[in-house]
N, CA, C and O atoms as a Tinker XYZ file with bonds, in Angstrom:
   528  protein
     1  N     15.215000  -26.694000    3.529000    73     2
     2  CA    14.884000  -25.180000    4.172000    64     1     3
     3  C     14.630000  -24.370000    2.996000    63     2     4     5
     4  O     14.989000  -24.596000    1.840000    81     3
     5  N     13.744000  -23.080000    3.597000    73     3     6
     6  CA    13.466000  -22.318000    2.540000    64     5     7
     7  C     12.838000  -21.082000    3.443000    63     6     8     9
     8  O     12.392000  -20.932000    4.580000    81     7
     9  N     13.016000  -20.465000    2.524000    73     7    10
    10  CA    12.235000  -18.671000    2.957000    64     9    11
    11  C     10.739000  -18.260000    2.469000    63    10    12    13
    12  O     10.482000  -17.972000    1.300000    81    11
    13  N      9.666000  -18.274000    3.661000    73    11    14
    14  CA     8.739000  -17.615000    3.037000    64    13    15
    15  C      8.255000  -16.256000    3.121000    63    14    16    17
    16  O      7.174000  -15.772000    3.459000    81    15
    17  N      9.645000  -15.645000    2.614000    73    15    18
    18  CA     9.429000  -13.917000    2.694000    64    17    19
    19  C      9.025000  -13.682000    1.463000    63    18    20    21
    20  O      9.517000  -14.345000    0.549000    81    19
    21  N      7.991000  -12.633000    1.182000    73    19    22
    22  CA     7.952000  -12.042000   -0.150000    64    21    23
    23  C      8.627000  -10.765000   -0.113000    63    22    24    25
    24  O      8.803000  -10.066000    0.885000    81    23
    25  N      9.035000  -10.496000   -1.466000    73    23    26
    26  CA     9.969000   -9.269000   -1.929000    64    25    27
    27  C      8.663000   -8.509000   -2.618000    63    26    28    29
    28  O      8.043000   -9.250000   -3.380000    81    27
    29  N      8.301000   -7.587000   -2.529000    73    27    30
    30  CA     7.319000   -6.725000   -3.252000    64    29    31
    31  C      7.671000   -5.292000   -3.296000    63    30    32    33
    32  O      8.143000   -4.536000   -2.447000    81    31
    33  N      7.234000   -5.100000   -4.775000    73    31    34
    34  CA     7.400000   -3.495000   -5.262000    64    33    35
    35  C      6.329000   -2.363000   -5.256000    63    34    36    37
    36  O      6.329000   -1.176000   -5.583000    81    35
    37  N      5.000000   -3.636000   -4.510000    73    35    38
    38  CA     3.618000   -2.618000   -4.949000    64    37    39
    39  C      3.115000   -2.890000   -3.401000    63    38    40    41
    40  O      3.138000   -4.008000   -2.887000    81    39
    41  N      2.602000   -1.548000   -2.656000    73    39    42
    42  CA     2.366000   -1.703000   -1.323000    64    41    43
    43  C      0.549000   -1.797000   -1.716000    63    42    44    45
    44  O      0.008000   -0.914000   -2.382000    81    43
    45  N     -0.101000   -2.834000   -1.251000    73    43    46
    46  CA    -1.491000   -3.030000   -1.871000    64    45    47
    47  C     -1.978000   -3.172000   -0.121000    63    46    48    49
    48  O     -1.836000   -4.099000    0.676000    81    47
    49  N     -2.770000   -1.429000    0.058000    73    47    50
    50  CA    -3.656000   -1.713000    1.356000    64    49    51
    51  C     -5.049000   -1.418000    1.463000    63    50    52    53
    52  O     -5.545000   -0.647000    0.642000    81    51
    53  N     -5.858000   -2.011000    2.507000    73    51    54
    54  CA    -7.260000   -1.256000    2.338000    64    53    55
    55  C     -6.951000   -0.118000    3.715000    63    54    56    57
    56  O     -5.931000    0.061000    4.380000    81    55
    57  N     -7.882000    0.319000    3.758000    73    55    58
    58  CA    -8.264000    1.646000    4.786000    64    57    59
    59  C     -7.859000    0.474000    6.163000    63    58    60    61
    60  O     -7.029000    0.846000    6.992000    81    59
    61  N     -8.192000   -0.235000    6.233000    73    59    62
    62  CA    -8.322000   -1.081000    7.835000    64    61    63
    63  C     -7.045000   -1.301000    8.007000    63    62    64    65
    64  O     -6.718000   -1.274000    9.193000    81    63
    65  N     -5.756000   -1.618000    6.873000    73    63    66
    66  CA    -4.499000   -1.599000    6.974000    64    65    67
    67  C     -3.964000   -0.316000    6.552000    63    66    68    69
    68  O     -2.988000   -0.295000    5.803000    81    67
    69  N     -4.458000    0.655000    6.922000    73    67    70
    70  CA    -3.766000    1.894000    6.963000    64    69    71
    71  C     -3.834000    2.957000    5.941000    63    70    72    73
    72  O     -3.136000    3.971000    5.976000    81    71
    73  N     -4.822000    2.645000    4.904000    73    71    74
    74  CA    -4.304000    3.517000    3.525000    64    73    75
    75  C     -5.017000    4.793000    3.858000    63    74    76    77
    76  O     -6.149000    4.711000    4.337000    81    75
    77  N     -4.356000    6.201000    3.611000    73    75    78
    78  CA    -4.639000    7.331000    3.920000    64    77    79
    79  C     -6.056000    7.994000    3.646000    63    78    80    81
    80  O     -6.187000    9.218000    3.632000    81    79
    81  N     -7.091000    7.129000    3.432000    73    79    82
    82  CA    -8.148000    7.723000    2.774000    64    81    83
    83  C     -8.763000    9.421000    2.952000    63    82    84    85
    84  O     -9.498000   10.060000    2.199000    81    83
    85  N     -8.281000    9.710000    3.936000    73    83    86
    86  CA    -9.082000   10.900000    4.630000    64    85    87
    87  C     -8.367000   12.129000    3.637000    63    86    88    89
    88  O     -8.708000   13.304000    3.503000    81    87
    89  N     -7.211000   11.346000    2.988000    73    87    90
    90  CA    -6.390000   12.361000    2.281000    64    89    91
    91  C     -6.198000   11.939000    0.778000    63    90    92    93
    92  O     -5.792000   12.604000   -0.175000    81    91
    93  N     -6.549000   10.829000    0.845000    73    91    94
    94  CA    -6.711000   10.198000   -0.761000    64    93    95
    95  C     -7.803000    9.724000   -1.193000    63    94    96    97
    96  O     -7.759000    8.515000   -1.424000    81    95
    97  N     -8.883000   10.294000   -1.410000    73    95    98
    98  CA   -10.606000   10.016000   -1.311000    64    97    99
    99  C    -10.291000   10.250000   -2.940000    63    98   100   101
   100  O     -9.758000   11.308000   -3.275000    81    99
   101  N    -10.586000    9.377000   -3.812000    73    99   102
   102  CA   -11.110000    9.183000   -5.387000    64   101   103
   103  C    -12.255000   10.017000   -5.846000    63   102   104   105
   104  O    -12.153000   10.508000   -6.970000    81   103
   105  N    -13.238000   10.233000   -5.209000    73   103   106
   106  CA   -14.049000   11.477000   -5.770000    64   105   107
   107  C    -13.553000   12.933000   -5.563000    63   106   108   109
   108  O    -13.856000   13.888000   -6.278000    81   107
   109  N    -12.767000   12.954000   -4.508000    73   107   110
   110  CA   -12.763000   14.421000   -4.092000    64   109   111
   111  C    -10.997000   14.800000   -5.025000    63   110   112   113
   112  O    -10.442000   15.888000   -5.176000    81   111
   113  N    -10.533000   13.346000   -5.500000    73   111   114
   114  CA    -9.429000   13.802000   -6.222000    64   113   115
   115  C     -9.818000   13.695000   -7.582000    63   114   116   117
   116  O     -8.988000   14.163000   -8.361000    81   115
   117  N    -10.689000   13.286000   -8.017000    73   115   118
   118  CA   -11.661000   13.754000   -9.852000    64   117   119
   119  C    -11.907000   14.831000   -9.735000    63   118   120   121
   120  O    -11.863000   15.394000  -10.829000    81   119
   121  N    -12.266000   15.735000   -8.614000    73   119   122
   122  CA   -12.851000   16.792000   -8.547000    64   121   123
   123  C    -12.033000   17.889000   -8.764000    63   122   124   125
   124  O    -12.189000   18.763000   -9.617000    81   123
   125  N    -10.949000   17.766000   -7.752000    73   123   126
   126  CA    -9.830000   18.459000   -7.452000    64   125   127
   127  C     -8.445000   17.918000   -6.965000    63   126   128   129
   128  O     -8.125000   18.035000   -5.782000    81   127
   129  N     -7.548000   17.270000   -7.971000    73   127   130
   130  CA    -6.654000   16.787000   -7.594000    64   129   131
   131  C     -5.807000   16.980000   -6.864000    63   130   132   133
   132  O     -5.188000   18.039000   -6.954000    81   131
   133  N     -5.415000   15.861000   -5.705000    73   131   134
   134  CA    -4.147000   16.444000   -4.792000    64   133   135
   135  C     -2.981000   16.349000   -5.021000    63   134   136   137
   136  O     -2.549000   15.242000   -5.343000    81   135
   137  N     -2.599000   16.834000   -4.982000    73   135   138
   138  CA    -1.030000   17.272000   -5.271000    64   137   139
   139  C     -0.125000   16.825000   -4.441000    63   138   140   141
   140  O     -0.436000   16.638000   -3.265000    81   139
   141  N      1.445000   16.514000   -4.999000    73   139   142
   142  CA     2.153000   16.049000   -4.131000    64   141   143
   143  C      2.706000   17.066000   -3.028000    63   142   144   145
   144  O      3.604000   16.681000   -2.279000    81   143
   145  N      2.319000   18.020000   -2.944000    73   143   146
   146  CA     3.150000   19.423000   -2.334000    64   145   147
   147  C      1.767000   19.618000   -0.623000    63   146   148   149
   148  O      1.810000   20.373000    0.349000    81   147
   149  N      0.750000   18.523000   -1.035000    73   147   150
   150  CA    -0.351000   18.664000    0.063000    64   149   151
   151  C     -0.178000   17.181000    0.942000    63   150   152   153
   152  O     -0.924000   16.951000    1.894000    81   151
   153  N      0.881000   16.214000    0.515000    73   151   154
   154  CA     1.510000   15.291000    1.286000    64   153   155
   155  C      2.932000   15.222000    1.702000    63   154   156   157
   156  O      3.437000   14.230000    2.227000    81   155
   157  N      3.589000   16.399000    1.422000    73   155   158
   158  CA     5.007000   16.207000    1.131000    64   157   159
   159  C      5.276000   16.412000    3.012000    63   158   160   161
   160  O      4.697000   17.075000    3.873000    81   159
   161  N      6.227000   15.646000    3.021000    73   159   162
   162  CA     7.026000   15.766000    4.294000    64   161   163
   163  C      5.707000   14.948000    5.367000    63   162   164   165
   164  O      5.704000   15.150000    6.582000    81   163
   165  N      4.959000   14.300000    4.883000    73   163   166
   166  CA     3.969000   13.509000    5.884000    64   165   167
   167  C      4.372000   11.646000    5.878000    63   166   168   169
   168  O      4.513000   10.891000    4.915000    81   167
   169  N      4.469000   11.359000    7.428000    73   167   170
   170  CA     4.694000    9.735000    7.140000    64   169   171
   171  C      3.587000    9.052000    7.482000    63   170   172   173
   172  O      3.101000    9.417000    8.552000    81   171
   173  N      2.969000    8.090000    6.865000    73   171   174
   174  CA     1.536000    7.109000    6.376000    64   173   175
   175  C      2.236000    5.951000    7.267000    63   174   176   177
   176  O      3.410000    5.629000    7.089000    81   175
   177  N      1.531000    5.451000    8.091000    73   175   178
   178  CA     1.876000    4.017000    8.717000    64   177   179
   179  C      0.749000    2.951000    7.999000    63   178   180   181
   180  O     -0.401000    3.272000    7.699000    81   179
   181  N      1.365000    1.600000    7.796000    73   179   182
   182  CA     0.409000    0.217000    7.426000    64   181   183
   183  C      0.795000   -0.124000    8.200000    63   182   184   185
   184  O      1.753000    0.242000    8.880000    81   183
   185  N     -0.482000   -1.625000    8.330000    73   183   186
   186  CA     0.070000   -1.939000    9.582000    64   185   187
   187  C     -1.108000   -3.731000    8.997000    63   186   188   189
   188  O     -1.949000   -3.830000    8.105000    81   187
   189  N     -0.674000   -4.619000    9.834000    73   187   190
   190  CA    -1.102000   -6.035000    9.602000    64   189   191
   191  C     -1.123000   -6.307000    8.193000    63   190   192   193
   192  O     -2.312000   -6.363000    7.878000    81   191
   193  N     -0.486000   -6.479000    7.313000    73   191   194
   194  CA    -0.079000   -6.747000    5.950000    64   193   195
   195  C      0.192000   -8.191000    6.076000    63   194   196   197
   196  O      1.237000   -8.709000    6.470000    81   195
   197  N     -0.763000   -8.701000    5.732000    73   195   198
   198  CA    -0.622000  -10.448000    5.655000    64   197   199
   199  C      0.343000  -10.981000    5.097000    63   198   200   201
   200  O      0.618000  -10.681000    3.935000    81   199
   201  N      1.161000  -12.003000    5.886000    73   199   202
   202  CA     2.293000  -12.698000    5.513000    64   201   203
   203  C      4.010000  -11.494000    5.838000    63   202   204   205
   204  O      4.212000  -10.303000    6.073000    81   203
   205  N      4.863000  -12.758000    5.648000    73   203   206
   206  CA     5.807000  -11.703000    5.936000    64   205   207
   207  C      6.419000  -11.061000    4.866000    63   206   208   209
   208  O      6.889000  -11.834000    4.030000    81   207
   209  N      6.534000  -10.028000    4.675000    73   207   210
   210  CA     7.045000   -9.132000    3.270000    64   209   211
   211  C      8.147000   -8.283000    3.418000    63   210   212   213
   212  O      8.349000   -7.702000    4.484000    81   211
   213  N      8.969000   -8.144000    2.326000    73   211   214
   214  CA     9.843000   -6.946000    2.535000    64   213   215
   215  C      9.954000   -6.002000    1.159000    63   214   216   217
   216  O     10.380000   -6.550000    0.143000    81   215
   217  N      9.628000   -4.782000    1.117000    73   215   218
   218  CA     9.380000   -4.008000    0.488000    64   217   219
   219  C     10.822000   -3.251000    0.141000    63   218   220   221
   220  O     11.776000   -3.169000    0.915000    81   219
   221  N     10.737000   -2.625000   -1.448000    73   219   222
   222  CA    11.726000   -2.110000   -1.613000    64   221   223
   223  C     12.306000   -1.105000   -0.512000    63   222   224   225
   224  O     11.635000   -0.969000    0.512000    81   223
   225  N     13.401000   -0.452000   -0.632000    73   223   226
   226  CA    13.974000    0.553000    0.447000    64   225   227
   227  C     13.978000    1.955000   -0.391000    63   226   228   229
   228  O     14.159000    2.074000   -1.603000    81   227
   229  N     13.762000    2.858000    0.448000    73   227   230
   230  CA    14.357000    4.266000   -0.205000    64   229   231
   231  C     15.650000    4.313000   -0.249000    63   230   232   233
   232  O     16.435000    4.266000    0.698000    81   231
   233  N     15.968000    4.452000   -1.885000    73   231   234
   234  CA    15.104000    5.631000   -2.435000    64   233   235
   235  C     14.898000    4.532000   -3.831000    63   234   236   237
   236  O     15.531000    4.751000   -4.864000    81   235
   237  N     14.122000    3.572000   -3.737000    73   235   238
   238  CA    13.409000    2.652000   -4.666000    64   237   239
   239  C     12.258000    2.859000   -4.655000    63   238   240   241
   240  O     11.624000    3.024000   -3.613000    81   239
   241  N     11.706000    2.895000   -5.944000    73   239   242
   242  CA     9.838000    3.583000   -5.478000    64   241   243
   243  C      9.417000    2.252000   -5.092000    63   242   244   245
   244  O     10.080000    1.215000   -5.064000    81   243
   245  N      7.903000    2.506000   -4.726000    73   243   246
   246  CA     7.151000    1.440000   -4.276000    64   245   247
   247  C      5.833000    1.505000   -4.600000    63   246   248   249
   248  O      5.410000    2.540000   -4.086000    81   247
   249  N      4.935000    0.932000   -5.197000    73   247   250
   250  CA     3.745000    1.752000   -5.729000    64   249   251
   251  C      2.691000    1.576000   -4.755000    63   250   252   253
   252  O      2.691000    0.507000   -4.145000    81   251
   253  N      1.993000    2.235000   -4.555000    73   251   254
   254  CA     0.801000    2.276000   -3.259000    64   253   255
   255  C     -0.404000    2.136000   -4.274000    63   254   256   257
   256  O     -0.690000    2.590000   -5.382000    81   255
   257  N     -0.969000    1.276000   -3.338000    73   255   258
   258  CA    -2.154000    0.930000   -4.429000    64   257   259
   259  C     -3.044000    0.447000   -3.284000    63   258   260   261
   260  O     -2.651000   -0.426000   -2.510000    81   259
   261  N     -5.002000    1.380000   -3.119000    73   259   262
   262  CA    -5.813000    1.105000   -2.580000    64   261   263
   263  C     -6.429000   -0.416000   -2.620000    63   262   264   265
   264  O     -6.466000   -0.834000   -3.777000    81   263
   265  N     -6.834000   -1.186000   -1.819000    73   263   266
   266  CA    -7.260000   -2.194000   -2.000000    64   265   267
   267  C     -8.942000   -2.102000   -1.344000    63   266   268   269
   268  O     -9.214000   -2.137000   -0.144000    81   267
   269  N     -9.929000   -1.979000   -2.468000    73   267   270
   270  CA   -11.085000   -1.252000   -2.249000    64   269   271
   271  C    -11.946000   -2.921000   -2.874000    63   270   272   273
   272  O    -11.880000   -3.287000   -4.048000    81   271
   273  N    -12.666000   -3.672000   -1.803000    73   271   274
   274  CA   -13.889000   -4.842000   -2.150000    64   273   275
   275  C    -12.925000   -5.453000   -3.302000    63   274   276   277
   276  O    -13.327000   -5.616000   -4.454000    81   275
   277  N    -11.897000   -5.705000   -2.968000    73   275   278
   278  CA   -10.845000   -6.894000   -4.279000    64   277   279
   279  C    -10.333000   -6.256000   -5.049000    63   278   280   281
   280  O     -9.522000   -6.647000   -5.888000    81   279
   281  N    -10.805000   -4.954000   -4.853000    73   279   282
   282  CA    -9.943000   -4.431000   -6.181000    64   281   283
   283  C     -9.114000   -3.477000   -6.146000    63   282   284   285
   284  O     -9.209000   -2.794000   -5.126000    81   283
   285  N     -7.983000   -3.027000   -7.195000    73   283   286
   286  CA    -6.632000   -2.358000   -7.205000    64   285   287
   287  C     -6.986000   -1.197000   -7.528000    63   286   288   289
   288  O     -7.630000   -1.006000   -8.560000    81   287
   289  N     -6.503000    0.148000   -6.410000    73   287   290
   290  CA    -6.891000    1.324000   -7.169000    64   289   291
   291  C     -5.335000    2.252000   -7.381000    63   290   292   293
   292  O     -4.978000    2.696000   -6.290000    81   291
   293  N     -4.690000    2.499000   -8.145000    73   291   294
   294  CA    -3.155000    2.852000   -8.100000    64   293   295
   295  C     -3.408000    4.200000   -7.994000    63   294   296   297
   296  O     -4.213000    4.829000   -8.681000    81   295
   297  N     -2.402000    4.817000   -6.742000    73   295   298
   298  CA    -2.264000    5.873000   -6.387000    64   297   299
   299  C     -1.243000    6.862000   -7.031000    63   298   300   301
   300  O     -1.387000    8.047000   -7.332000    81   299
   301  N     -0.041000    5.930000   -7.168000    73   299   302
   302  CA     1.164000    6.870000   -7.367000    64   301   303
   303  C      2.508000    6.403000   -7.190000    63   302   304   305
   304  O      2.827000    5.501000   -7.966000    81   303
   305  N      3.452000    6.810000   -6.305000    73   303   306
   306  CA     5.112000    6.290000   -5.499000    64   305   307
   307  C      5.301000    6.784000   -4.379000    63   306   308   309
   308  O      5.275000    7.976000   -4.073000    81   307
   309  N      5.586000    5.488000   -3.439000    73   307   310
   310  CA     6.099000    5.651000   -2.280000    64   309   311
   311  C      7.302000    5.679000   -2.069000    63   310   312   313
   312  O      7.903000    5.723000   -3.143000    81   311
   313  N      8.135000    5.676000   -0.992000    73   311   314
   314  CA     9.121000    5.566000   -0.625000    64   313   315
   315  C      8.830000    4.733000    1.144000    63   314   316   317
   316  O      8.182000    5.119000    2.117000    81   315
   317  N      9.783000    3.301000    0.859000    73   315   318
   318  CA     9.275000    2.827000    2.483000    64   317   319
   319  C     10.479000    3.174000    3.389000    63   318   320   321
   320  O     11.595000    2.667000    3.273000    81   319
   321  N     10.058000    4.252000    4.457000    73   319   322
   322  CA    10.939000    4.667000    5.365000    64   321   323
   323  C     11.293000    3.609000    7.012000    63   322   324   325
   324  O     12.116000    3.708000    7.922000    81   323
   325  N     10.030000    2.544000    6.653000    73   323   326
   326  CA    10.785000    1.668000    8.059000    64   325   327
   327  C      9.750000    0.036000    7.687000    63   326   328   329
   328  O      8.781000    0.102000    6.930000    81   327
   329  N     10.058000   -0.942000    8.171000    73   327   330
   330  CA     9.316000   -1.907000    8.047000    64   329   331
   331  C      9.435000   -2.957000    9.358000    63   330   332   333
   332  O     10.448000   -2.928000   10.055000    81   331
   333  N      8.427000   -3.805000    9.620000    73   331   334
   334  CA     8.755000   -4.661000   10.758000    64   333   335
   335  C      7.564000   -6.287000   10.358000    63   334   336   337
   336  O      6.404000   -6.305000    9.947000    81   335
   337  N      8.380000   -7.287000   10.661000    73   335   338
   338  CA     7.651000   -8.110000   10.475000    64   337   339
   339  C      7.317000   -8.871000   11.649000    63   338   340   341
   340  O      8.286000   -9.338000   12.248000    81   339
   341  N      6.221000   -9.096000   12.102000    73   339   342
   342  CA     6.008000   -9.657000   13.358000    64   341   343
   343  C      5.099000  -10.908000   13.379000    63   342   344   345
   344  O      4.427000  -11.089000   12.364000    81   343
   345  N      4.955000  -12.016000   14.639000    73   343   346
   346  CA     4.314000  -12.658000   14.783000    64   345   347
   347  C      2.675000  -12.691000   14.524000    63   346   348   349
   348  O      2.413000  -11.689000   15.189000    81   347
   349  N      1.797000  -12.995000   14.184000    73   347   350
   350  CA     0.456000  -12.763000   14.233000    64   349   351
   351  C      0.221000  -13.657000   15.397000    63   350   352   353
   352  O      0.767000  -14.713000   15.717000    81   351
   353  N     -0.899000  -12.845000   16.047000    73   351   354
   354  CA    -0.838000  -13.556000   17.375000    64   353   355
   355  C     -2.693000  -13.689000   17.418000    63   354   356   357
   356  O     -3.330000  -12.732000   16.980000    81   355
   357  N     -3.409000  -14.861000   17.941000    73   355   358
   358  CA    -5.012000  -14.930000   18.029000    64   357   359
   359  C     -5.157000  -13.973000   19.195000    63   358   360   361
   360  O     -4.324000  -13.322000   19.825000    81   359
   361  N     -6.313000  -14.075000   19.275000    73   359   362
   362  CA    -7.324000  -13.306000   20.607000    64   361   363
   363  C     -6.558000  -13.756000   22.049000    63   362   364   365
   364  O     -6.506000  -13.002000   23.021000    81   363
   365  N     -6.062000  -14.911000   22.025000    73   363   366
   366  CA    -5.597000  -15.881000   23.273000    64   365   367
   367  C     -4.190000  -15.517000   23.405000    63   366   368   369
   368  O     -3.442000  -16.024000   24.242000    81   367
   369  N     -3.783000  -14.462000   22.403000    73   367   370
   370  CA    -2.476000  -14.574000   22.175000    64   369   371
   371  C     -1.255000  -15.553000   21.766000    63   370   372   373
   372  O     -0.035000  -15.392000   21.813000    81   371
   373  N     -1.919000  -16.436000   21.424000    73   371   374
   374  CA    -1.454000  -17.704000   20.782000    64   373   375
   375  C     -0.770000  -17.312000   19.288000    63   374   376   377
   376  O     -1.388000  -16.521000   18.575000    81   375
   377  N      0.615000  -17.919000   18.785000    73   375   378
   378  CA     0.831000  -17.715000   17.496000    64   377   379
   379  C      0.705000  -19.125000   16.950000    63   378   380   381
   380  O      0.893000  -20.254000   17.403000    81   379
   381  N      0.304000  -18.597000   15.774000    73   379   382
   382  CA     0.148000  -20.308000   14.712000    64   381   383
   383  C      1.139000  -20.367000   14.045000    63   382   384   385
   384  O      1.435000  -19.534000   13.188000    81   383
   385  N      1.609000  -21.073000   14.255000    73   383   386
   386  CA     3.044000  -21.851000   12.867000    64   385   387
   387  C      2.852000  -20.655000   11.617000    63   386   388   389
   388  O      1.753000  -20.313000   11.179000    81   387
   389  N      3.944000  -20.205000   11.237000    73   387   390
   390  CA     3.934000  -19.598000   10.140000    64   389   391
   391  C      2.663000  -18.297000    9.904000    63   390   392   393
   392  O      2.180000  -18.183000    8.778000    81   391
   393  N      2.365000  -17.708000   10.620000    73   391   394
   394  CA     1.424000  -16.808000   10.342000    64   393   395
   395  C      2.114000  -15.850000   10.938000    63   394   396   397
   396  O      2.462000  -15.861000   12.119000    81   395
   397  N      2.383000  -14.783000    9.935000    73   395   398
   398  CA     3.407000  -13.438000   10.004000    64   397   399
   399  C      2.364000  -12.268000    9.663000    63   398   400   401
   400  O      1.385000  -12.743000    9.086000    81   399
   401  N      2.278000  -10.842000    9.852000    73   399   402
   402  CA     2.145000   -9.985000    9.264000    64   401   403
   403  C      3.027000   -8.772000    9.644000    63   402   404   405
   404  O      3.506000   -8.513000   10.748000    81   403
   405  N      3.147000   -7.999000    8.334000    73   403   406
   406  CA     4.130000   -6.712000    8.147000    64   405   407
   407  C      3.624000   -5.449000    8.004000    63   406   408   409
   408  O      2.712000   -5.057000    7.276000    81   407
   409  N      4.532000   -4.666000    9.023000    73   407   410
   410  CA     3.572000   -3.337000    9.198000    64   409   411
   411  C      5.086000   -2.161000    8.659000    63   410   412   413
   412  O      6.168000   -2.646000    8.331000    81   411
   413  N      4.852000   -0.818000    8.677000    73   411   414
   414  CA     5.734000    0.012000    8.313000    64   413   415
   415  C      4.732000    1.262000    8.207000    63   414   416   417
   416  O      3.522000    1.421000    8.366000    81   415
   417  N      6.339000    2.451000    7.696000    73   415   418
   418  CA     6.177000    3.320000    7.370000    64   417   419
   419  C      6.541000    4.118000    5.996000    63   418   420   421
   420  O      7.546000    3.801000    5.359000    81   419
   421  N      5.627000    5.230000    5.543000    73   419   422
   422  CA     6.217000    5.479000    3.718000    64   421   423
   423  C      5.841000    6.671000    3.849000    63   422   424   425
   424  O      4.932000    7.090000    4.566000    81   423
   425  N      6.688000    7.379000    3.003000    73   423   426
   426  CA     6.211000    8.764000    2.294000    64   425   427
   427  C      6.017000    8.851000    0.680000    63   426   428   429
   428  O      6.622000    8.382000   -0.285000    81   427
   429  N      4.928000    9.642000    0.852000    73   427   430
   430  CA     4.402000    9.563000   -0.603000    64   429   431
   431  C      5.444000   10.357000   -1.385000    63   430   432   433
   432  O      5.998000   11.317000   -0.849000    81   431
   433  N      5.813000    9.879000   -3.004000    73   431   434
   434  CA     6.717000   11.201000   -3.648000    64   433   435
   435  C      5.934000   11.394000   -5.142000    63   434   436   437
   436  O      6.308000   12.213000   -5.981000    81   435
   437  N      5.023000   10.677000   -5.277000    73   435   438
   438  CA     4.522000   10.686000   -7.020000    64   437   439
   439  C      3.060000   10.431000   -6.487000    63   438   440   441
   440  O      2.841000    9.588000   -5.617000    81   439
   441  N      1.686000   11.509000   -7.279000    73   439   442
   442  CA     0.832000   11.295000   -6.935000    64   441   443
   443  C      0.041000   11.219000   -8.680000    63   442   444   445
   444  O      0.370000   12.038000   -9.538000    81   443
   445  N     -0.852000   10.270000   -8.914000    73   443   446
   446  CA    -1.380000   10.278000  -10.389000    64   445   447
   447  C     -2.595000   11.050000  -10.423000    63   446   448   449
   448  O     -3.557000   11.096000   -9.656000    81   447
   449  N     -2.271000   11.751000  -11.691000    73   447   450
   450  CA    -3.252000   12.790000  -11.913000    64   449   451
   451  C     -4.558000   11.701000  -12.376000    63   450   452   453
   452  O     -4.332000   10.596000  -12.870000    81   451
   453  N     -5.953000   12.241000  -12.114000    73   451   454
   454  CA    -6.898000   11.410000  -12.249000    64   453   455
   455  C     -6.973000   10.275000  -13.701000    63   454   456   457
   456  O     -7.135000    9.063000  -13.845000    81   455
   457  N     -6.754000   11.463000  -14.616000    73   455   458
   458  CA    -6.739000   10.462000  -15.974000    64   457   459
   459  C     -5.915000    9.589000  -16.218000    63   458   460   461
   460  O     -6.330000    8.638000  -16.880000    81   459
   461  N     -4.441000    9.583000  -15.775000    73   459   462
   462  CA    -3.706000    8.656000  -15.717000    64   461   463
   463  C     -3.877000    7.542000  -15.044000    63   462   464   465
   464  O     -3.772000    6.367000  -15.397000    81   463
   465  N     -4.276000    8.244000  -13.582000    73   463   466
   466  CA    -4.480000    6.610000  -12.502000    64   465   467
   467  C     -5.194000    6.022000  -12.940000    63   466   468   469
   468  O     -5.095000    4.802000  -12.812000    81   467
   469  N     -6.467000    6.689000  -13.809000    73   467   470
   470  CA    -7.392000    5.360000  -14.501000    64   469   471
   471  C     -6.811000    4.515000  -15.340000    63   470   472   473
   472  O     -7.135000    3.332000  -15.231000    81   471
   473  N     -5.761000    4.917000  -16.437000    73   471   474
   474  CA    -5.311000    4.420000  -16.980000    64   473   475
   475  C     -4.184000    2.983000  -16.403000    63   474   476   477
   476  O     -4.044000    1.768000  -16.543000    81   475
   477  N     -3.689000    3.965000  -15.819000    73   475   478
   478  CA    -2.435000    2.947000  -15.223000    64   477   479
   479  C     -2.933000    2.237000  -13.936000    63   478   480   481
   480  O     -2.085000    1.910000  -13.106000    81   479
   481  N     -4.176000    1.987000  -13.716000    73   479   482
   482  CA    -4.749000    0.759000  -12.745000    64   481   483
   483  C     -5.288000    0.121000  -14.015000    63   482   484   485
   484  O     -5.176000   -1.090000  -13.825000    81   483
   485  N     -5.656000    0.267000  -14.847000    73   483   486
   486  CA    -6.262000   -0.548000  -16.097000    64   485   487
   487  C     -5.378000   -1.560000  -16.436000    63   486   488   489
   488  O     -5.575000   -2.775000  -16.447000    81   487
   489  N     -4.033000   -0.706000  -16.807000    73   487   490
   490  CA    -3.159000   -1.525000  -17.279000    64   489   491
   491  C     -2.108000   -2.399000  -16.120000    63   490   492   493
   492  O     -1.529000   -3.451000  -16.392000    81   491
   493  N     -2.067000   -1.978000  -15.348000    73   491   494
   494  CA    -1.262000   -2.546000  -14.122000    64   493   495
   495  C     -1.777000   -3.495000  -13.176000    63   494   496   497
   496  O     -1.045000   -4.263000  -12.551000    81   495
   497  N     -3.147000   -3.450000  -13.049000    73   495   498
   498  CA    -3.527000   -4.426000  -12.112000    64   497   499
   499  C     -3.704000   -5.565000  -12.602000    63   498   500   501
   500  O     -4.142000   -5.585000  -13.752000    81   499
   501  N     -3.485000   -6.621000  -12.052000    73   499   502
   502  CA    -3.453000   -8.326000  -12.253000    64   501   503
   503  C     -5.274000   -8.291000  -12.955000    63   502   504   505
   504  O     -6.131000   -7.418000  -12.818000    81   503
   505  N     -5.321000   -9.377000  -13.567000    73   503   506
   506  CA    -6.279000   -9.626000  -14.288000    64   505   507
   507  C     -7.680000   -9.845000  -13.065000    63   506   508   509
   508  O     -7.697000  -10.499000  -12.023000    81   507
   509  N     -8.633000   -9.101000  -13.639000    73   507   510
   510  CA    -9.849000   -9.021000  -12.451000    64   509   511
   511  C    -10.008000   -7.657000  -11.729000    63   510   512   513
   512  O    -11.044000   -7.003000  -11.613000    81   511
   513  N     -8.401000   -7.276000  -11.133000    73   511   514
   514  CA    -8.372000   -6.643000  -10.103000    64   513   515
   515  C     -8.531000   -5.121000  -10.322000    63   514   516   517
   516  O     -8.479000   -4.405000   -9.322000    81   515
   517  N     -8.711000   -4.585000  -11.480000    73   515   518
   518  CA    -8.667000   -3.292000  -11.443000    64   517   519
   519  C     -9.776000   -2.694000  -11.158000    63   518   520   521
   520  O    -10.774000   -3.098000  -11.755000    81   519
   521  N     -9.924000   -1.603000  -10.206000    73   519   522
   522  CA   -11.157000   -0.919000   -9.574000    64   521   523
   523  C    -11.787000   -0.181000  -10.516000    63   522   524   525
   524  O    -12.720000    0.502000  -10.092000    81   523
   525  N    -11.453000   -0.096000  -12.118000    73   523   526
   526  CA   -11.918000    0.546000  -13.210000    64   525   527
   527  C    -12.933000   -0.553000  -14.344000    63   526   528
   528  O    -13.418000   -0.093000  -15.377000    81   527
C-alpha cells in the first residue's frame, strides 16, 4: 500500500493549464515590469495539471512557473487558495486506473523584476529546463 500523491512547492503550468499570459507576458514585462499592484486581489485558476498533487497552502509560498515549450520561466510567488484532485476521464467518459489531474486557484503575492527573474530562472530550474 502506498500513495501516488506528490507534494509540490512549485506550480509549473502552461497557458493551456491556466497560466495567466494575458497579464504576465515576458516581452511586455521586460519593457514595463508588471507590479504586484496590477495583480493584487485577482484570483487565477489552473487546471488539468497531470497527476494527483498537493500544493503548499496559504500562507506558505509556492513558486509560479510558466511552462513554455518544455522550459521553465519563474515569475514569482503565489498562495494557493483552493485545490482539487479529480479522476481523469477519456473522451468516452471512462477512467483509466491511476490517472488523475489537479486543479485549483491562486493569488500572486510577489512578482520578480525582469533581471532577477532571469537570474532566478537560471539558478532554480532543473538542469536543461531554464527558459534562458
